[in-house]
Steps between C-alpha positions, in 0.01 A plus 500: 500500500193463273292363787606782730419765237155357432421474872625855552275624221202309645553667838538838336189470280264352759591787729463751215142396418396450863439126463603445862220717636254222570142611456595841362581435135423818303339647814217245496402225745624238252832320493712481186373146435137602547549796268653272235207261533250783448697613196481152348127479564441843347658397171285197431116495485488161674796323661530140613629470858723206409657696214562795731678274749727357232565833332597684818675199657293540815429250772140376464413585859651849475308573180177369652537729801556804277201415282283452809613839633420672169161327480416607856590859410277490192787517250432173317251224433570127470290264288544141377680470168274436202747240373568328834278554803786394727692813401419861585470801274598830660347831387563844645195699608456866410659589834786261427565655160507841660750385761720341234486820294606705806794267560599521135484879506714519813750253355538717190545807720762316708698397192465852361650636821793261463556608141493865602824428689667379179643746248301487171803394296562212745148356483549307171808332651302408812211355298738303280682363804174385657388341173834320467480365855147376444589331173802324647325385817191382312692308232296197394181636658205690356601870480338710769403774255125501555286616787523156655863388527554160342129471434327312223379824345726647233493838333232767537162429658155658503332548837224688675587844640603547862478824701719761334477355149224734383714797596789340310283485187434874515861595570655276236255599226585863565875440505524259205279698263676825591840342430403324176247739345535828688143491633420743778341456843144503363555142384601393850188676626285295260661178621446606861127550436467160331680328787303690763170403337603135505623511861183674617243282327544189286329164457753218550294271277529737205807715563859422585857631511811295423853588607801365314793416724861420420777431753260574785395847386213639291586568136160532335124525531172467316136547594166357384193709589141532384449740213218725616425630149460160333281241675663159508849633425815474710764769464873428510685783674840604632719244323861572598828307489811659646775554237745264670237222519411503132585197291357247747159482333332676792290731284357210305431306819318792660285565195419128490410504870251783441342325202469168685354668807250699293389188314454304825307792655251492213591818317408519132809696400814674620564859394793732555622848415862577419712737294660430163857568618484206746609260228616215726165489680309510173691196378392314814137589440515387138655165599221453757235551229399861558400708199518877458147646485570875505759772555497872564770768546514673837733713711555349845777466759686786330528323163320468166374141479269274305268302725387156388210275601553123476251216542515124554169304478492207742169320448191485284308802629169356389507219757680641807363754747728779612643472854307693759 
């Protein structure tokens, strides 16, 4: 009976998600396996072909044909591994990251459509049932909680943005700060201008955005940009961690990533502006070595606030030129 029930569910679910429509998964020219492979590649900066084969339990020839197809279509690049020239490192191109992002967006929409068919009070029971099935069937194996099922990576990760992430930064800043502090839409407008300026014109050697990801979805962001008012200074901007992702040390990791990047880029210092009521963020800055250099009351985003300027020296300014 157990075997029959599991097989019946498999038939039901593969039909439900359209897995039998070869070549038309999520209304794209990619099969379900190809889509999964692109997803894996999108969630690791550089992936070893041998590790991919083992992780996805794919036949070597089948994997090679898919990689060749993606390379021919300009979705990925293959280079010899730095550790072992006999192995290949796989990296998605800009076009490949865009394709993976489109697939991810359509997958989320597809699952959302499925959930729309479930009564709201039934959804927790559905989620719990799925979690229980996964835990039982994966007993003794690495939990498939992260973006790469059974992968070596554990917990939250920092990654480069993919198409759609910059819009996520604007939307989530607006929503989170409205919910937690009652700030109005002018704050979201400020974030939108900062993000638009970065997207329109930035120097990759001196400016960067990091996305924090947990369980395959974005849960935070931070940005390092040139400070146009202070030569030789980098500015930390748009630090955000989603409420449900707090407690993983993501804020500290993102601040550290900005500081390390700024130091490697040759900046003399990192500066930032925040508000006194953001106590959790201020604790992160203090732990990273920032010091408060000034504060001033202001009325912004529909609230009375006290703005604060913080500074972290990086190098001896007398011996290092500012980055151009």
